[in-house]
ZANUZA-368003 format. One record per residue (C-alpha): residue number from 0; residue in one letter; x, y, z. Coordinates in nm, 3 decimals. Layout:
! ZANUZA-368003
[NUM,'A',[X,Y,Z]]
...
END
This chain:
! ZANUZA-368003
[0,'M',[6.039,8.416,2.201]]
[1,'G',[6.040,8.695,2.446]]
[2,'S',[6.341,8.849,2.280]]
[3,'G',[6.147,8.850,1.945]]
[4,'V',[5.871,9.046,2.104]]
[5,'Q',[6.112,9.294,2.264]]
[6,'E',[6.285,9.343,1.925]]
[7,'Q',[5.917,9.409,1.752]]
[8,'R',[5.848,9.671,2.035]]
[9,'A',[6.190,9.834,1.990]]
[10,'S',[6.140,9.872,1.615]]
[11,'L',[5.799,10.024,1.664]]
[12,'A',[5.941,10.263,1.930]]
[13,'K',[6.186,10.371,1.657]]
[14,'G',[5.895,10.443,1.421]]
[15,'E',[5.983,10.155,1.180]]
[16,'V',[5.695,9.997,0.970]]
[17,'L',[5.697,9.629,1.002]]
[18,'P',[5.609,9.440,0.675]]
[19,'L',[5.267,9.273,0.693]]
[20,'A',[5.187,8.968,0.496]]
[21,'S',[4.853,9.082,0.358]]
[22,'S',[4.634,8.819,0.196]]
[23,'S',[4.375,9.085,0.078]]
[24,'Q',[4.651,9.243,-0.126]]
[25,'S',[4.763,8.915,-0.307]]
[26,'E',[4.385,8.857,-0.354]]
[27,'D',[4.341,9.196,-0.509]]
[28,'L',[4.634,9.139,-0.758]]
[29,'K',[4.493,8.789,-0.843]]
[30,'Q',[4.156,8.970,-0.923]]
[31,'T',[4.327,9.250,-1.124]]
[32,'R',[4.508,8.977,-1.320]]
[33,'S',[4.192,8.777,-1.374]]
[34,'V',[4.005,9.077,-1.502]]
[35,'L',[4.300,9.188,-1.748]]
[36,'N',[4.325,8.805,-1.877]]
[37,'S',[3.940,8.814,-1.948]]
[38,'L',[3.964,9.134,-2.141]]
[39,'F',[4.253,9.026,-2.351]]
[40,'S',[4.092,8.694,-2.418]]
[41,'G',[3.762,8.829,-2.482]]
[42,'A',[3.907,9.098,-2.731]]
[43,'L',[4.109,8.814,-2.926]]
[44,'A',[3.808,8.592,-2.938]]
[45,'G',[3.573,8.868,-3.075]]
[46,'A',[3.847,8.969,-3.326]]
[47,'V',[3.921,8.629,-3.447]]
[48,'A',[3.553,8.529,-3.477]]
[49,'K',[3.414,8.823,-3.646]]
[50,'T',[3.699,8.847,-3.912]]
[51,'A',[3.631,8.474,-4.008]]
[52,'V',[3.265,8.547,-4.091]]
[53,'A',[3.282,8.901,-4.194]]
[54,'P',[3.174,8.839,-4.572]]
[55,'L',[2.880,8.648,-4.456]]
[56,'D',[2.782,8.900,-4.201]]
[57,'R',[2.815,9.185,-4.456]]
[58,'T',[2.584,9.000,-4.697]]
[59,'K',[2.335,8.926,-4.410]]
[60,'I',[2.309,9.288,-4.315]]
[61,'I',[2.260,9.398,-4.680]]
[62,'F',[1.952,9.145,-4.713]]
[63,'Q',[1.827,9.258,-4.361]]
[64,'V',[1.794,9.633,-4.449]]
[65,'S',[1.659,9.571,-4.799]]
[66,'S',[1.314,9.452,-4.927]]
[67,'A',[1.476,9.201,-5.169]]
[68,'R',[1.388,8.844,-5.117]]
[69,'F',[1.668,8.630,-4.955]]
[70,'S',[1.790,8.302,-5.057]]
[71,'A',[2.116,8.117,-5.048]]
[72,'K',[2.144,8.146,-5.428]]
[73,'E',[2.089,8.514,-5.411]]
[74,'A',[2.337,8.571,-5.114]]
[75,'Y',[2.590,8.368,-5.313]]
[76,'R',[2.529,8.584,-5.615]]
[77,'L',[2.578,8.905,-5.408]]
[78,'I',[2.897,8.789,-5.266]]
[79,'Y',[3.016,8.698,-5.612]]
[80,'R',[2.908,9.043,-5.780]]
[81,'T',[3.077,9.212,-5.488]]
[82,'Y',[3.399,9.026,-5.546]]
[83,'L',[3.403,9.099,-5.932]]
[84,'K',[3.298,9.468,-5.892]]
[85,'D',[3.522,9.573,-5.586]]
[86,'G',[3.772,9.302,-5.557]]
[87,'F',[3.827,9.019,-5.292]]
[88,'F',[3.895,9.250,-4.978]]
[89,'S',[3.569,9.438,-5.049]]
[90,'L',[3.390,9.136,-4.896]]
[91,'W',[3.556,9.272,-4.569]]
[92,'R',[3.411,9.619,-4.623]]
[93,'G',[3.330,9.763,-4.279]]
[94,'N',[3.536,9.512,-4.097]]
[95,'S',[3.759,9.789,-3.952]]
[96,'A',[3.445,9.945,-3.810]]
[97,'T',[3.349,9.599,-3.689]]
[98,'M',[3.673,9.557,-3.524]]
[99,'V',[3.672,9.884,-3.351]]
[100,'R',[3.331,9.791,-3.208]]
[101,'V',[3.377,9.415,-3.152]]
[102,'I',[3.695,9.416,-2.970]]
[103,'P',[3.576,9.640,-2.699]]
[104,'Y',[3.237,9.471,-2.704]]
[105,'A',[3.367,9.120,-2.677]]
[106,'A',[3.620,9.225,-2.408]]
[107,'I',[3.363,9.378,-2.191]]
[108,'Q',[3.121,9.096,-2.257]]
[109,'F',[3.340,8.815,-2.167]]
[110,'C',[3.507,9.017,-1.885]]
[111,'A',[3.170,9.111,-1.738]]
[112,'H',[3.033,8.747,-1.772]]
[113,'E',[3.332,8.637,-1.562]]
[114,'Q',[3.274,8.896,-1.295]]
[115,'Y',[2.890,8.839,-1.288]]
[116,'K',[2.951,8.463,-1.241]]
[117,'R',[3.205,8.527,-0.953]]
[118,'L',[2.944,8.782,-0.780]]
[119,'L',[2.624,8.559,-0.844]]
[120,'G',[2.830,8.256,-0.716]]
[121,'G',[2.916,8.446,-0.407]]
[122,'F',[2.546,8.549,-0.358]]
[123,'Y',[2.387,8.204,-0.416]]
[124,'G',[2.666,8.015,-0.226]]
[125,'F',[2.828,7.846,-0.542]]
[126,'Q',[3.159,8.022,-0.532]]
[127,'G',[3.408,7.829,-0.753]]
[128,'A',[3.160,7.592,-0.877]]
[129,'A',[2.903,7.584,-1.180]]
[130,'L',[2.600,7.823,-1.115]]
[131,'P',[2.245,7.693,-1.086]]
[132,'P',[2.035,7.750,-1.411]]
[133,'V',[1.882,8.090,-1.343]]
[134,'P',[2.181,8.264,-1.217]]
[135,'R',[2.373,8.113,-1.519]]
[136,'L',[2.122,8.273,-1.755]]
[137,'M',[2.124,8.596,-1.568]]
[138,'A',[2.517,8.626,-1.589]]
[139,'G',[2.499,8.596,-1.968]]
[140,'S',[2.206,8.833,-2.005]]
[141,'M',[2.373,9.104,-1.792]]
[142,'A',[2.697,9.047,-1.950]]
[143,'G',[2.535,9.131,-2.301]]
[144,'I',[2.347,9.431,-2.175]]
[145,'T',[2.682,9.585,-2.011]]
[146,'A',[2.858,9.536,-2.341]]
[147,'S',[2.575,9.671,-2.546]]
[148,'M',[2.527,9.989,-2.355]]
[149,'L',[2.889,10.092,-2.359]]
[150,'T',[2.967,10.004,-2.745]]
[151,'Y',[2.635,10.078,-2.918]]
[152,'P',[2.741,10.374,-3.137]]
[153,'L',[3.017,10.164,-3.287]]
[154,'D',[2.763,9.901,-3.387]]
[155,'M',[2.556,10.169,-3.559]]
[156,'V',[2.853,10.293,-3.761]]
[157,'R',[2.950,9.928,-3.862]]
[158,'A',[2.600,9.878,-3.998]]
[159,'R',[2.611,10.209,-4.188]]
[160,'M',[2.949,10.089,-4.354]]
[161,'A',[2.826,9.758,-4.430]]
[162,'V',[2.526,9.901,-4.658]]
[163,'T',[2.677,10.207,-4.800]]
[164,'P',[2.918,10.246,-5.117]]
[165,'K',[3.287,10.322,-5.008]]
[166,'E',[3.237,10.672,-5.164]]
[167,'M',[2.974,10.793,-4.903]]
[168,'Y',[3.201,10.715,-4.597]]
[169,'S',[3.584,10.739,-4.609]]
[170,'N',[3.641,10.596,-4.265]]
[171,'I',[3.501,10.540,-3.934]]
[172,'L',[3.553,10.895,-3.801]]
[173,'H',[3.378,11.023,-4.114]]
[174,'V',[3.071,10.814,-4.027]]
[175,'F',[3.048,10.962,-3.700]]
[176,'V',[3.095,11.317,-3.794]]
[177,'R',[2.855,11.293,-4.096]]
[178,'I',[2.577,11.119,-3.906]]
[179,'S',[2.603,11.371,-3.619]]
[180,'R',[2.601,11.670,-3.867]]
[181,'E',[2.337,11.554,-4.090]]
[182,'E',[2.103,11.330,-3.877]]
[183,'G',[2.173,11.452,-3.521]]
[184,'V',[2.379,11.288,-3.246]]
[185,'K',[2.058,11.095,-3.126]]
[186,'T',[2.081,10.886,-3.455]]
[187,'L',[2.394,10.714,-3.315]]
[188,'Y',[2.148,10.547,-3.052]]
[189,'R',[1.879,10.459,-3.319]]
[190,'G',[1.779,10.115,-3.277]]
[191,'F',[1.912,10.079,-2.923]]
[192,'N',[1.585,9.948,-2.761]]
[193,'P',[1.558,9.656,-2.981]]
[194,'T',[1.933,9.596,-2.935]]
[195,'I',[1.892,9.565,-2.554]]
[196,'L',[1.562,9.362,-2.586]]
[197,'G',[1.747,9.136,-2.824]]
[198,'V',[2.069,9.082,-2.626]]
[199,'V',[1.903,8.953,-2.321]]
[200,'P',[1.770,8.633,-2.484]]
[201,'Y',[2.081,8.621,-2.725]]
[202,'A',[2.366,8.669,-2.477]]
[203,'G',[2.182,8.489,-2.204]]
[204,'L',[2.111,8.176,-2.389]]
[205,'S',[2.444,8.178,-2.572]]
[206,'F',[2.631,8.150,-2.249]]
[207,'F',[2.382,7.961,-2.063]]
[208,'T',[2.400,7.682,-2.338]]
[209,'Y',[2.773,7.690,-2.363]]
[210,'E',[2.823,7.675,-1.990]]
[211,'T',[2.573,7.407,-1.945]]
[212,'L',[2.709,7.189,-2.214]]
[213,'K',[3.057,7.210,-2.070]]
[214,'K',[2.918,7.134,-1.716]]
[215,'L',[2.726,6.814,-1.858]]
[216,'H',[3.034,6.723,-2.044]]
[217,'A',[3.246,6.731,-1.738]]
[218,'E',[2.988,6.523,-1.533]]
[219,'R',[2.956,6.246,-1.797]]
[220,'S',[3.294,6.221,-1.946]]
[221,'G',[3.494,6.283,-1.622]]
[222,'R',[3.739,6.533,-1.805]]
[223,'P',[3.723,6.884,-1.654]]
[224,'Q',[3.832,7.030,-1.975]]
[225,'P',[3.652,6.960,-2.316]]
[226,'Y',[3.879,6.907,-2.630]]
[227,'S',[3.891,7.213,-2.869]]
[228,'Y',[3.662,7.060,-3.118]]
[229,'E',[3.401,6.983,-2.839]]
[230,'R',[3.435,7.353,-2.743]]
[231,'L',[3.358,7.439,-3.104]]
[232,'A',[3.070,7.225,-3.110]]
[233,'F',[2.942,7.360,-2.771]]
[234,'G',[2.977,7.698,-2.899]]
[235,'A',[2.784,7.644,-3.221]]
[236,'C',[2.504,7.499,-3.055]]
[237,'A',[2.504,7.808,-2.829]]
[238,'G',[2.501,8.047,-3.117]]
[239,'L',[2.225,7.857,-3.293]]
[240,'I',[1.996,7.879,-3.012]]
[241,'G',[2.075,8.238,-2.902]]
[242,'Q',[2.058,8.392,-3.240]]
[243,'S',[1.732,8.206,-3.350]]
[244,'A',[1.569,8.348,-3.047]]
[245,'S',[1.658,8.699,-3.086]]
[246,'Y',[1.676,8.727,-3.474]]
[247,'P',[1.356,8.930,-3.519]]
[248,'L',[1.480,9.206,-3.307]]
[249,'D',[1.811,9.201,-3.497]]
[250,'V',[1.637,9.276,-3.822]]
[251,'V',[1.445,9.559,-3.651]]
[252,'R',[1.764,9.697,-3.514]]
[253,'R',[1.932,9.684,-3.848]]
[254,'R',[1.619,9.866,-4.023]]
[255,'M',[1.639,10.143,-3.759]]
[256,'Q',[1.996,10.187,-3.777]]
[257,'T',[2.030,10.231,-4.158]]
[258,'A',[1.687,10.414,-4.205]]
[259,'G',[1.895,10.735,-4.296]]
[260,'V',[2.049,10.584,-4.599]]
[261,'T',[1.752,10.342,-4.707]]
[262,'G',[1.494,10.605,-4.760]]
[263,'H',[1.265,10.449,-4.480]]
[264,'T',[1.161,10.620,-4.174]]
[265,'Y',[1.113,10.371,-3.872]]
[266,'G',[0.981,10.508,-3.527]]
[267,'T',[0.927,10.242,-3.251]]
[268,'I',[1.017,9.882,-3.242]]
[269,'L',[0.628,9.771,-3.264]]
[270,'S',[0.568,10.012,-3.586]]
[271,'T',[0.890,9.891,-3.759]]
[272,'M',[0.781,9.531,-3.692]]
[273,'K',[0.441,9.600,-3.833]]
[274,'E',[0.588,9.781,-4.145]]
[275,'I',[0.822,9.477,-4.222]]
[276,'V',[0.551,9.229,-4.171]]
[277,'A',[0.297,9.440,-4.392]]
[278,'E',[0.546,9.473,-4.681]]
[279,'E',[0.729,9.132,-4.675]]
[280,'G',[0.553,8.910,-4.436]]
[281,'V',[0.666,8.747,-4.111]]
[282,'I',[0.886,8.483,-4.245]]
[283,'R',[1.056,8.664,-4.525]]
[284,'G',[1.063,8.981,-4.340]]
[285,'L',[1.143,8.928,-3.969]]
[286,'Y',[1.348,8.624,-4.027]]
[287,'K',[1.523,8.735,-4.348]]
[288,'G',[1.875,8.609,-4.368]]
[289,'L',[1.810,8.353,-4.072]]
[290,'S',[1.948,8.056,-4.277]]
[291,'M',[2.257,8.231,-4.350]]
[292,'N',[2.287,8.322,-3.985]]
[293,'W',[2.257,7.936,-3.900]]
[294,'V',[2.578,7.904,-4.090]]
[295,'K',[2.757,8.225,-3.993]]
[296,'G',[2.614,8.247,-3.620]]
[297,'P',[2.729,7.893,-3.509]]
[298,'M',[3.060,7.936,-3.673]]
[299,'A',[3.132,8.299,-3.497]]
[300,'V',[3.014,8.201,-3.161]]
[301,'G',[3.203,7.850,-3.161]]
[302,'I',[3.534,8.011,-3.264]]
[303,'S',[3.464,8.314,-3.011]]
[304,'F',[3.405,8.079,-2.707]]
[305,'T',[3.676,7.833,-2.789]]
[306,'T',[3.932,8.130,-2.859]]
[307,'F',[3.834,8.283,-2.517]]
[308,'D',[3.869,7.952,-2.333]]
[309,'L',[4.200,7.847,-2.503]]
[310,'T',[4.348,8.191,-2.444]]
[311,'Q',[4.236,8.191,-2.086]]
[312,'I',[4.411,7.847,-2.032]]
[313,'L',[4.726,7.972,-2.195]]
[314,'L',[4.742,8.277,-1.989]]
[315,'K',[4.693,8.095,-1.656]]
[316,'K',[4.992,7.852,-1.766]]
[317,'L',[5.215,8.163,-1.839]]
[318,'D',[5.101,8.326,-1.503]]
[319,'N',[5.190,8.017,-1.320]]
[320,'A',[5.510,7.958,-1.483]]
[321,'T',[5.612,8.323,-1.404]]
[322,'R',[5.522,8.252,-1.046]]
[323,'L',[5.738,7.946,-1.032]]
[324,'N',[6.033,8.122,-1.187]]
[325,'S',[6.012,8.415,-0.953]]
[326,'S',[5.974,8.195,-0.659]]
[327,'K',[6.322,8.008,-0.740]]
END
């Protein structure tokens, strides 16, 4: 043992750097991998979910920004007329803009949610365990706010492309350029306030409901991971609750975003709500298209949460397999 100490001292005297087993470095690497996995899983989840419900989403937006009365029959007629006039793939018009927006949005939201869970877990002393109800709700709301703040102009562009004929805007970049030139750069953030107000209950309740249902399932079934169909059901419940709570603000946001092409002039959130209620009533105005959202929303959120969880599980298995192979 004495000779080992003497060898270390001799090495230091020669200016050699001894290798140090740093647990902090391995922890940093683990954290970086976790962030990258969350970003990738979230991006994939958002892309798959939004593409699956794109025709319904486009139809909902068209009704939201018009004064036409909504019904399931009228929604079907609109989808069918669009198909006959412009072809099958026209039902996905604006989906490229949706992907440009939803991929970074979902990636940021899911990744932020994982990080907020970790931070709040450390703060409240629940590191590695399920958060209590209030921090669980906070983590979801803060994740939604973070993602919305960073990607809002893309949502504005998506709404414009969904409600305008294809001759008006040729591509996503054309929408940005034309809006900036004709209506001003500030227009790209029109409807931002109702978006933030809406995303707090929507994202908060969606993540809260999904995490709560998974926690209750684990406690009662004894299985740490639910089956895929159970994840879909939990996500559907989360989407139903979250979107129902925030829907009026979603209608206000769409009206303000598309004001430049629908001929209306909307000012504040309150004045927009008053005008919608005065012209169309509370239910037919502020909740227009909600029944379609009860079909589209749960489907999208269920697919999104399930895709994220399963992708995370797959990436962790691949990561563990890679570590085992490298250690041999």
